[in-house]
N, C-alpha and C positions, 0 to 999 in steps of 0.2 A: 609151203607156206614159209615165209621168212621169219616170222617170229609171233609171239604172244596169243593169249587166248581169244582176243578180239577176233582174230583171223581164222580161228578154228570151228566157228559155228557151222561152216559149209563142208566140213570134213567128211560127213555122211555122204553128202552128194558125190564127193570126189571117191569116196570108197565103193559107193555102189556103181559108179559109172567106170572105175578103173579096178580091175581085179588084184589089188595089192594091198598089203596090210599098211595102215597109216604109220607115218614115223613122226615122232615129235622130240624136240630139245629135252633134256633133263629137267630143265627149270619148270615149264609149264606141267610137266608129268608130276612133279612133286605137289604142285598147287591141284591139279586135277584129282588125285587121288587122296590128297588130305581133305578136300572138302566132301567128298563122298558122292555116290550116284544120286542119292535123292535131291540135292541141290542142283545138280547139273540136269537131271531129268526134266525139271520144270523149264529149263531154258533151252537146252541142247538135247540132241539125241545122244544117249550115252555112247562113249567110244571105249571099247573094249579091245584086247589083244593087239596093243600098240608096241611097236618096236622103237627102241631108243636110238636116235642118231649119234654117231660119233663122228668127230672130225677127221678128214681125209678123203681119199678117193671114193667116190659114190659108184663109179664105174669107170672104165678106161677114159682118160682124158678129162674127167669132170671131178672137181674137188669141192667138198663142203668145207666151209671155213667158219669157225665160230667168231664172230665179230660183235661182242657185247658193248654195250654203251647206250645206244638208242634205247634198247631194252636189254634185260639181263639175258635173254635167250635169242638175240638178233643172230642170224646167219647170212653169209654170202655164199655165192656158187661161182667158181672159176671154170670157164669152158676153154681148155688149152688151145685147141685147133683154131678157135674163133679169136683168142686172146681177149675174150669178153669176162667181164666181172659184173654179176648181177648182185647188187648191194641193197636192194629192197629199201627201207627207210633209213638205213644207216647214214646216207647222204642224200642231199637233195641237188637236182641239177638246175643251173641258170644259164643264161646266154653267156656269161664270163667264166663259167666253170662250176665245179662241184662246191657245195658249201655244207657246213654241219647244220642238221636240222634246228629248229627252234626248240623242239621237245626232245629230251633225253633224259635218262636215269643217272648216267655216270659220266660226266664230260672226260674224266681222266681214262676211263676204260675206253671210250669212244676214241679218243686221240691215239691210244695204243692200237686199236683195231685198224684204225686209218693207216698207221704206220705198217702193220702187219699186211694188209691187202697191197700196199704200195711195193712190196717185194716181188709180186707177181708181174710177168711181162703182160701188161694190159694196154690194148688198143681202144676199146670202148667199154664204157661203164654204163650199166643199165640202172636206173633209178625207179622208185615208185612214184615220186613227186617231182615234177618238172621235166627238165630236158635231158635225156640220155645223150652221151657223146664221149669224146676223147677224155683221157684221165686228166684234167686240170685240177689237181688236188687242192683242198683248202690249206691255209697256212696254218 
């Protein structure tokens, strides 16, 4: 998942379908454990035995990049062999290129994250909303 607790409701489905321990960014982990399992037991299947993600190589040729701004815990994934960047909700795709989403938590952090991912050799950017395509970066 790319970010935030909204997208974590289906994690039990993923966990049951894939024999791996779920991993979360540290920001939702703090929220998850500060609220306690009784709160989440009513809405979500409780998640236990979670591994904390760290920025860097997930496995050979695939990098996890912390890209906060849209949300505090947004992440992107760079696939070196494909020169592909998966940005999730950090950016939106349009016919004329990438744009900053209309909803974000911290515009300055978001701009720093955009500058950070521009350092990678990218030929295609995959977004959650809009058109994926070549990296025509927002100004």
